[in-house]
N, CA and C atoms as an extended XYZ file, in Angstrom:
429
Properties=species:S:1:pos:R:3:atomname:S:1:resname:S:1:resid:I:1 pbc="F F F"
N       -34.759      172.274      107.630 N   MET     1
C       -35.600      173.707      107.753 CA  MET     1
C       -35.739      174.631      109.008 C   MET     1
N       -35.434      175.470      109.042 N   SER     2
C       -35.519      176.442      110.557 CA  SER     2
C       -36.891      176.236      110.927 C   SER     2
N       -36.470      177.042      112.159 N   ALA     3
C       -38.164      176.714      112.881 CA  ALA     3
C       -39.349      178.013      112.184 C   ALA     3
N       -38.299      179.298      111.400 N   ALA     4
C       -39.218      179.905      111.511 CA  ALA     4
C       -39.927      179.580      109.779 C   ALA     4
N       -39.341      178.693      109.298 N   GLU     5
C       -39.363      178.583      108.259 CA  GLU     5
C       -40.563      177.586      108.076 C   GLU     5
N       -40.411      176.496      109.080 N   GLN     6
C       -41.561      175.348      109.156 CA  GLN     6
C       -43.012      176.407      109.903 C   GLN     6
N       -42.708      177.381      110.549 N   ILE     7
C       -43.978      178.073      111.060 CA  ILE     7
C       -44.949      178.801      110.086 C   ILE     7
N       -43.480      179.337      109.169 N   ARG     8
C       -44.466      179.829      108.147 CA  ARG     8
C       -44.998      178.799      107.192 C   ARG     8
N       -44.814      177.717      107.408 N   GLU     9
C       -45.347      176.743      106.295 CA  GLU     9
C       -46.746      176.366      106.881 C   GLU     9
N       -46.475      176.109      108.614 N   ASP    10
C       -47.438      175.560      109.229 CA  ASP    10
C       -48.627      176.634      109.102 C   ASP    10
N       -48.896      177.934      109.089 N   ALA    11
C       -49.517      178.853      108.814 CA  ALA    11
C       -50.221      179.280      107.811 C   ALA    11
N       -49.190      178.935      106.984 N   GLN    12
C       -50.122      178.823      105.667 CA  GLN    12
C       -51.387      177.424      105.071 C   GLN    12
N       -50.830      176.624      105.828 N   ALA    13
C       -51.257      175.433      105.818 CA  ALA    13
C       -52.475      175.624      106.664 C   ALA    13
N       -52.705      176.046      107.868 N   ALA    14
C       -53.733      176.396      108.710 CA  ALA    14
C       -54.671      177.115      108.050 C   ALA    14
N       -54.325      178.375      107.576 N   LEU    15
C       -55.437      179.140      106.762 CA  LEU    15
C       -55.861      178.411      105.604 C   LEU    15
N       -55.271      177.595      104.755 N   LYS    16
C       -55.581      176.607      103.796 CA  LYS    16
C       -57.052      176.071      104.267 C   LYS    16
N       -56.574      175.445      105.256 N   ASP    17
C       -57.790      174.496      105.980 CA  ASP    17
C       -58.736      175.169      106.871 C   ASP    17
N       -58.381      176.394      106.735 N   GLY    18
C       -59.799      177.629      107.717 CA  GLY    18
C       -59.685      177.383      109.405 C   GLY    18
N       -59.011      176.897      109.958 N   ASP    19
C       -58.082      176.859      110.981 CA  ASP    19
C       -57.921      178.561      111.459 C   ASP    19
N       -58.576      179.227      111.938 N   ARG    20
C       -57.966      180.773      111.896 CA  ARG    20
C       -57.485      180.499      113.213 C   ARG    20
N       -58.200      180.076      114.283 N   LYS    21
C       -57.442      180.649      115.769 CA  LYS    21
C       -55.603      179.594      115.622 C   LYS    21
N       -55.373      178.411      114.949 N   ARG    22
C       -54.078      178.354      114.725 CA  ARG    22
C       -53.196      178.814      114.027 C   ARG    22
N       -53.787      179.733      112.982 N   ALA    23
C       -53.093      180.158      112.038 CA  ALA    23
C       -52.753      181.914      112.361 C   ALA    23
N       -53.566      182.173      113.553 N   SER    24
C       -53.554      183.581      114.414 CA  SER    24
C       -52.238      183.018      115.198 C   SER    24
N       -52.190      182.037      115.574 N   ALA    25
C       -50.947      181.940      116.857 CA  ALA    25
C       -49.957      182.007      116.253 C   ALA    25
N       -49.926      180.939      115.297 N   LEU    26
C       -49.201      180.482      114.397 CA  LEU    26
C       -48.055      181.956      113.911 C   LEU    26
N       -48.695      183.102      113.724 N   ARG    27
C       -48.465      184.410      112.843 CA  ARG    27
C       -47.527      185.063      113.955 C   ARG    27
N       -48.350      184.724      115.190 N   MET    28
C       -48.202      185.489      116.579 CA  MET    28
C       -46.465      185.067      116.400 C   MET    28
N       -46.395      183.853      116.860 N   ILE    29
C       -44.873      183.066      116.563 CA  ILE    29
C       -44.119      183.907      115.365 C   ILE    29
N       -44.452      183.809      114.427 N   GLN    30
C       -43.571      184.267      113.491 CA  GLN    30
C       -43.396      186.085      113.308 C   GLN    30
N       -44.352      186.634      114.224 N   ASP    31
C       -43.577      188.114      114.407 CA  ASP    31
C       -42.586      188.102      115.244 C   ASP    31
N       -42.989      187.310      116.733 N   VAL    32
C       -41.987      187.228      117.340 CA  VAL    32
C       -40.485      186.914      116.814 C   VAL    32
N       -40.131      186.019      115.792 N   LEU    33
C       -39.197      185.452      115.646 CA  LEU    33
C       -38.677      186.557      114.603 C   LEU    33
N       -39.299      187.413      113.867 N   GLN    34
C       -39.021      188.127      113.123 CA  GLN    34
C       -38.026      189.652      113.643 C   GLN    34
N       -39.121      189.635      114.827 N   GLN    35
C       -38.827      190.931      115.579 CA  GLN    35
C       -37.195      190.573      116.193 C   GLN    35
N       -36.650      189.222      116.484 N   GLU    36
C       -35.523      188.775      116.822 CA  GLU    36
C       -34.796      189.109      115.940 C   GLU    36
N       -35.040      188.221      114.545 N   ASN    37
C       -34.020      188.579      113.773 CA  ASN    37
C       -33.573      190.014      113.396 C   ASN    37
N       -35.182      191.246      113.212 N   LYS    38
C       -34.312      192.430      113.375 CA  LYS    38
C       -33.847      193.488      114.080 C   LYS    38
N       -33.915      192.753      115.682 N   MET    39
C       -32.638      193.016      116.934 CA  MET    39
C       -31.474      192.458      116.781 C   MET    39
N       -31.248      191.496      115.911 N   GLY    40
C       -29.640      191.408      114.962 CA  GLY    40
C       -29.572      189.938      116.368 C   GLY    40
N       -30.791      189.346      117.241 N   LYS    41
C       -30.242      188.437      118.033 CA  LYS    41
C       -30.292      187.126      117.175 C   LYS    41
N       -31.463      186.843      116.968 N   GLY    42
C       -31.507      185.454      115.307 CA  GLY    42
C       -31.173      184.421      116.158 C   GLY    42
N       -31.832      184.536      117.521 N   ASP    43
C       -31.526      183.397      118.560 CA  ASP    43
C       -32.950      182.586      118.696 C   ASP    43
N       -33.099      181.934      117.350 N   GLU    44
C       -35.539      181.407      117.069 CA  GLU    44
C       -35.303      180.563      118.734 C   GLU    44
N       -34.457      179.576      118.954 N   LEU    45
C       -34.564      178.334      119.940 CA  LEU    45
C       -34.924      179.161      121.101 C   LEU    45
N       -33.690      180.426      121.429 N   GLY    46
C       -34.036      181.105      122.352 CA  GLY    46
C       -35.737      182.274      122.412 C   GLY    46
N       -36.120      182.596      121.155 N   ALA    47
C       -36.978      183.136      121.355 CA  ALA    47
C       -38.539      182.390      121.652 C   ALA    47
N       -38.233      181.365      120.866 N   LEU    48
C       -39.521      180.119      121.500 CA  LEU    48
C       -39.791      179.986      122.586 C   LEU    48
N       -38.335      179.933      123.092 N   GLN    49
C       -38.760      179.699      124.372 CA  GLN    49
C       -38.852      180.087      125.626 C   GLN    49
N       -38.967      181.574      125.779 N   ARG    50
C       -39.351      182.717      125.881 CA  ARG    50
C       -40.470      182.943      126.309 C   ARG    50
N       -41.342      182.585      124.653 N   GLU    51
C       -42.431      183.154      124.651 CA  GLU    51
C       -43.342      181.886      125.130 C   GLU    51
N       -43.072      180.465      125.313 N   HIS    52
C       -43.273      179.134      125.725 CA  HIS    52
C       -43.783      179.759      126.816 C   HIS    52
N       -42.812      180.001      127.880 N   LYS    53
C       -42.420      180.491      129.354 CA  LYS    53
C       -43.980      181.281      129.675 C   LYS    53
N       -43.932      182.302      128.810 N   LYS    54
C       -44.713      183.690      128.832 CA  LYS    54
C       -46.564      182.951      128.829 C   LYS    54
N       -46.368      182.201      128.179 N   ARG    55
C       -48.002      181.764      126.980 CA  ARG    55
C       -48.468      180.993      128.486 C   ARG    55
N       -47.585      180.138      129.182 N   LEU    56
C       -47.285      179.324      130.361 CA  LEU    56
C       -47.947      180.032      131.793 C   LEU    56
N       -47.302      181.214      131.815 N   GLU    57
C       -47.003      182.146      133.322 CA  GLU    57
C       -48.746      182.559      132.688 C   GLU    57
N       -48.826      183.054      131.418 N   ALA    58
C       -49.992      184.184      131.287 CA  ALA    58
C       -51.190      182.960      131.491 C   ALA    58
N       -51.236      181.681      131.057 N   ALA    59
C       -52.533      180.891      131.477 CA  ALA    59
C       -52.510      180.514      132.765 C   ALA    59
N       -51.614      180.673      133.457 N   LYS    60
C       -51.720      180.363      135.052 CA  LYS    60
C       -52.129      181.578      135.329 C   LYS    60
N       -52.241      182.598      135.067 N   ALA    61
C       -52.576      184.217      135.757 CA  ALA    61
C       -53.973      183.712      135.406 C   ALA    61
N       -54.244      184.343      134.276 N   PHE    62
C       -55.522      184.533      133.983 CA  PHE    62
C       -56.161      182.963      134.536 C   PHE    62
N       -56.153      181.998      134.419 N   ALA    63
C       -57.059      180.886      135.488 CA  ALA    63
C       -56.944      181.338      136.640 C   ALA    63
N       -55.868      181.706      137.089 N   ASP    64
C       -56.175      182.316      139.017 CA  ASP    64
C       -56.960      183.357      139.184 C   ASP    64
N       -56.961      183.917      138.281 N   ALA    65
C       -58.538      185.352      138.093 CA  ALA    65
C       -59.558      184.805      137.446 C   ALA    65
N       -59.708      183.515      137.066 N   GLY    66
C       -61.043      182.979      136.864 CA  GLY    66
C       -61.724      183.276      135.685 C   GLY    66
N       -60.236      183.751      134.570 N   ARG    67
C       -60.364      184.058      133.161 CA  ARG    67
C       -60.292      182.707      132.329 C   ARG    67
N       -61.152      181.638      132.269 N   TYR    68
C       -60.970      180.365      131.714 CA  TYR    68
C       -60.408      180.339      130.642 C   TYR    68
N       -61.162      181.090      129.527 N   GLU    69
C       -61.238      181.232      128.218 CA  GLU    69
C       -59.859      181.456      127.897 C   GLU    69
N       -59.134      182.710      128.407 N   GLN    70
C       -58.170      182.956      128.061 CA  GLN    70
C       -57.139      182.569      128.335 C   GLN    70
N       -57.184      181.934      129.754 N   ALA    71
C       -56.260      180.969      129.920 CA  ALA    71
C       -56.230      179.477      129.026 C   ALA    71
N       -57.140      179.188      128.448 N   GLU    72
C       -57.120      178.191      127.682 CA  GLU    72
C       -56.449      178.445      126.273 C   GLU    72
N       -56.642      179.731      125.740 N   ASP    73
C       -56.285      180.061      124.782 CA  ASP    73
C       -54.533      180.115      124.609 C   ASP    73
N       -54.116      180.970      125.896 N   GLU    74
C       -52.577      180.706      126.409 CA  GLU    74
C       -52.079      179.660      125.988 C   GLU    74
N       -52.822      178.346      126.935 N   ARG    75
C       -52.119      176.935      126.856 CA  ARG    75
C       -52.183      176.667      125.428 C   ARG    75
N       -52.979      176.728      124.197 N   PHE    76
C       -53.491      176.250      123.348 CA  PHE    76
C       -52.235      177.256      122.545 C   PHE    76
N       -51.628      177.929      122.890 N   GLU    77
C       -50.696      178.745      121.809 CA  GLU    77
C       -49.389      178.411      122.772 C   GLU    77
N       -49.165      177.853      123.734 N   ALA    78
C       -47.804      177.286      124.160 CA  ALA    78
C       -48.079      176.396      123.873 C   ALA    78
N       -48.711      175.192      123.527 N   GLU    79
C       -48.963      173.881      123.004 CA  GLU    79
C       -48.339      174.129      122.079 C   GLU    79
N       -49.138      175.254      120.875 N   LEU    80
C       -48.250      175.644      119.588 CA  LEU    80
C       -46.730      175.577      119.456 C   LEU    80
N       -46.427      176.266      120.014 N   ILE    81
C       -44.606      176.823      120.736 CA  ILE    81
C       -44.162      175.401      120.762 C   ILE    81
N       -44.790      174.537      121.420 N   GLU    82
C       -43.239      173.182      122.390 CA  GLU    82
C       -43.644      172.478      121.459 C   GLU    82
N       -44.041      172.334      119.838 N   ALA    83
C       -44.034      171.677      119.340 CA  ALA    83
C       -42.606      172.174      118.331 C   ALA    83
N       -42.366      172.647      117.955 N   TYR    84
C       -41.029      173.728      118.148 CA  TYR    84
C       -40.315      174.005      118.761 C   TYR    84
N       -40.088      173.530      119.960 N   LEU    85
C       -38.772      173.139      120.846 CA  LEU    85
C       -38.638      171.500      120.673 C   LEU    85
N       -37.091      171.639      121.018 N   PRO    86
C       -36.455      170.275      120.750 CA  PRO    86
C       -36.683      169.767      122.340 C   PRO    86
N       -36.843      168.428      122.211 N   ALA    87
C       -37.492      167.426      123.278 CA  ALA    87
C       -36.877      167.586      124.562 C   ALA    87
N       -37.621      167.646      125.957 N   GLN    88
C       -36.650      168.154      126.879 CA  GLN    88
C       -36.261      167.150      127.595 C   GLN    88
N       -34.768      167.265      128.667 N   LEU    89
C       -34.379      165.893      128.625 CA  LEU    89
C       -34.996      165.484      130.214 C   LEU    89
N       -34.986      164.209      129.929 N   SER    90
C       -35.729      163.748      131.495 CA  SER    90
C       -34.467      163.819      132.317 C   SER    90
N       -35.307      163.700      133.717 N   ASP    91
C       -34.285      163.856      135.264 CA  ASP    91
C       -32.888      163.311      135.123 C   ASP    91
N       -33.221      161.828      134.051 N   GLU    92
C       -31.896      161.066      134.439 CA  GLU    92
C       -31.064      161.212      133.506 C   GLU    92
N       -31.361      161.779      132.405 N   GLU    93
C       -30.410      162.123      131.492 CA  GLU    93
C       -29.739      163.454      131.743 C   GLU    93
N       -30.961      164.765      132.460 N   LEU    94
C       -29.827      165.671      132.978 CA  LEU    94
C       -29.228      165.475      133.984 C   LEU    94
N       -29.643      164.379      134.915 N   ALA    95
C       -28.432      164.013      136.267 CA  ALA    95
C       -26.983      163.455      135.422 C   ALA    95
N       -27.403      162.801      134.653 N   ASP    96
C       -25.896      162.133      133.799 CA  ASP    96
C       -25.035      163.298      133.000 C   ASP    96
N       -25.606      164.332      132.465 N   LEU    97
C       -24.706      165.336      131.982 CA  LEU    97
C       -24.627      166.431      132.812 C   LEU    97
N       -25.048      166.453      134.324 N   ALA    98
C       -24.300      167.291      134.872 CA  ALA    98
C       -23.381      166.665      135.978 C   ALA    98
N       -23.546      165.465      136.483 N   ARG    99
C       -22.014      164.449      136.871 CA  ARG    99
C       -20.899      164.613      135.727 C   ARG    99
N       -21.479      164.571      134.656 N   LEU   100
C       -20.173      164.584      133.642 CA  LEU   100
C       -19.348      165.638      133.696 C   LEU   100
N       -20.135      166.430      133.351 N   ALA   101
C       -19.262      168.263      133.561 CA  ALA   101
C       -18.828      168.392      135.140 C   ALA   101
N       -19.718      167.440      135.986 N   ILE   102
C       -18.956      168.309      137.469 CA  ILE   102
C       -17.438      167.432      137.224 C   ILE   102
N       -17.362      165.808      137.084 N   ALA   103
C       -16.386      165.303      136.770 CA  ALA   103
C       -15.245      165.856      135.949 C   ALA   103
N       -15.740      166.448      134.736 N   GLU   104
C       -14.460      167.097      133.992 CA  GLU   104
C       -13.998      168.588      134.368 C   GLU   104
N       -15.114      168.874      134.843 N   THR   105
C       -14.158      170.399      135.488 CA  THR   105
C       -13.520      170.311      137.090 C   THR   105
N       -13.797      168.843      137.458 N   GLY   106
C       -13.255      168.759      138.555 CA  GLY   106
C       -14.135      169.604      140.260 C   GLY   106
N       -15.000      169.743      140.015 N   ALA   107
C       -15.594      170.833      140.608 CA  ALA   107
C       -16.499      169.867      142.518 C   ALA   107
N       -16.243      170.557      142.782 N   THR   108
C       -16.158      169.804      144.503 CA  THR   108
C       -16.884      170.923      145.483 C   THR   108
N       -17.171      172.129      145.053 N   GLU   109
C       -18.217      173.013      145.838 CA  GLU   109
C       -18.570      173.767      145.408 C   GLU   109
N       -19.712      174.077      145.959 N   GLN   110
C       -20.979      175.288      145.366 CA  GLN   110
C       -19.739      176.660      144.379 C   GLN   110
N       -18.918      176.603      145.139 N   LYS   111
C       -18.051      177.927      144.297 CA  LYS   111
C       -17.373      177.911      142.786 C   LYS   111
N       -17.556      176.673      142.434 N   HIS   112
C       -17.294      176.009      141.030 CA  HIS   112
C       -18.194      175.908      140.508 C   HIS   112
N       -19.703      176.206      140.738 N   MET   113
C       -20.671      175.801      140.164 CA  MET   113
C       -20.921      176.545      138.644 C   MET   113
N       -20.195      177.578      138.587 N   GLY   114
C       -20.218      178.521      137.321 CA  GLY   114
C       -19.423      178.055      136.332 C   GLY   114
N       -18.278      177.107      136.498 N   GLN   115
C       -17.742      176.320      135.608 CA  GLN   115
C       -18.447      175.079      134.938 C   GLN   115
N       -19.282      174.553      135.974 N   VAL   116
C       -19.845      173.728      135.519 CA  VAL   116
C       -21.013      173.837      134.623 C   VAL   116
N       -22.262      175.209      135.118 N   MET   117
C       -23.039      175.558      134.221 CA  MET   117
C       -22.379      176.075      132.709 C   MET   117
N       -21.238      176.547      132.884 N   GLY   118
C       -20.891      177.145      131.526 CA  GLY   118
C       -20.488      175.843      130.676 C   GLY   118
N       -20.145      174.956      130.832 N   LEU   119
C       -19.843      173.583      130.521 CA  LEU   119
C       -20.983      172.780      129.713 C   LEU   119
N       -22.082      172.704      130.578 N   LEU   120
C       -23.578      172.757      130.325 CA  LEU   120
C       -24.366      173.704      129.336 C   LEU   120
N       -24.214      174.743      129.613 N   LYS   121
C       -24.992      175.316      128.903 CA  LYS   121
C       -25.245      174.953      127.467 C   LYS   121
N       -23.753      174.456      126.784 N   ASP   122
C       -23.864      173.932      125.311 CA  ASP   122
C       -24.426      172.951      125.504 C   ASP   122
N       -24.219      172.163      126.137 N   ARG   123
C       -24.783      170.704      126.092 CA  ARG   123
C       -26.323      170.476      126.067 C   ARG   123
N       -27.375      171.239      126.759 N   VAL   124
C       -27.906      171.156      127.190 CA  VAL   124
C       -28.903      171.770      125.956 C   VAL   124
N       -28.599      173.107      125.568 N   ALA   125
C       -29.009      173.703      124.598 CA  ALA   125
C       -30.395      174.028      124.205 C   ALA   125
N       -31.034      174.357      125.397 N   GLY   126
C       -32.676      174.163      125.143 CA  GLY   126
C       -33.820      173.257      125.203 C   GLY   126
N       -32.648      171.872      125.702 N   ARG   127
C       -33.449      171.546      126.088 CA  ARG   127
C       -34.063      170.959      127.450 C   ARG   127
N       -33.571      171.764      128.599 N   ALA   128
C       -33.926      172.021      129.627 CA  ALA   128
C       -33.661      173.128      129.954 C   ALA   128
N       -34.492      173.823      131.125 N   ASP   129
C       -34.722      175.161      131.677 CA  ASP   129
C       -33.422      175.422      132.376 C   ASP   129
N       -32.977      176.447      132.425 N   GLY   130
C       -31.878      176.438      133.151 CA  GLY   130
C       -32.113      176.491      134.626 C   GLY   130
N       -32.861      176.671      135.115 N   LYS   131
C       -33.053      176.774      136.270 CA  LYS   131
C       -33.612      175.459      136.732 C   LYS   131
N       -33.797      174.424      136.269 N   ARG   132
C       -33.816      173.112      136.498 CA  ARG   132
C       -32.481      172.542      136.495 C   ARG   132
N       -31.354      173.108      135.717 N   VAL   133
C       -29.982      172.339      135.457 CA  VAL   133
C       -29.688      173.011      136.314 C   VAL   133
N       -29.511      174.353      137.060 N   SER   134
C       -28.773      174.653      137.993 CA  SER   134
C       -29.121      174.335      139.322 C   SER   134
N       -30.153      173.546      139.652 N   THR   135
C       -30.638      172.931      140.740 CA  THR   135
C       -30.073      171.953      140.766 C   THR   135
N       -30.295      171.138      139.582 N   GLU   136
C       -29.617      169.529      139.682 CA  GLU   136
C       -27.854      169.530      140.071 C   GLU   136
N       -27.347      170.883      139.536 N   VAL   137
C       -25.987      171.324      140.161 CA  VAL   137
C       -25.645      171.843      141.316 C   VAL   137
N       -26.803      171.956      141.426 N   ARG   138
C       -26.472      172.194      143.197 CA  ARG   138
C       -27.250      170.668      144.240 C   ARG   138
N       -27.775      170.175      143.993 N   ASN   139
C       -28.056      168.596      144.565 CA  ASN   139
C       -26.785      168.133      144.248 C   ASN   139
N       -26.213      168.391      143.437 N   GLN   140
C       -25.057      167.177      143.477 CA  GLN   140
C       -23.740      167.608      143.687 C   GLN   140
N       -23.648      168.924      143.732 N   LEU   141
C       -22.191      169.733      144.330 CA  LEU   141
C       -22.079      169.691      145.790 C   LEU   141
N       -23.549      169.442      146.438 N   ALA   142
C       -24.220      169.478      147.647 CA  ALA   142
C       -23.836      168.394      148.343 C   ALA   142
N       -23.938      167.038      147.150 N   GLY   143
C       -24.925      165.776      147.791 CA  GLY   143
C       -23.202      165.008      147.652 C   GLY   143
């Protein structure tokens, strides 16, 4: 079952349970995924990751501005989205994948980072943020 189908079912279940807040948030996520499909991207995982990141950033901005209720709403939505994302790689798992990719490509310097990142992109597939992956590769190539 795709994430969009699961979200649709969960939204219907939330409506039946009378949980309007959850149902509303799930509908919003469902709308984002439908827009992705209409635009021809069809990348559910990427859309969910972007929305998760947006919610976390918005929660921080609201909290910094003293708007704690809105910040809590954004955190709630981020947690909902997180339930549909694959489990994140631990630091050790990411380091191992980076080490293998560096060995496979024969990379020894920072200028080979693109080759390593290209190989890792498919292997990581949404289980780690790109910034986190590039930092790990950069550290291993430097050290």
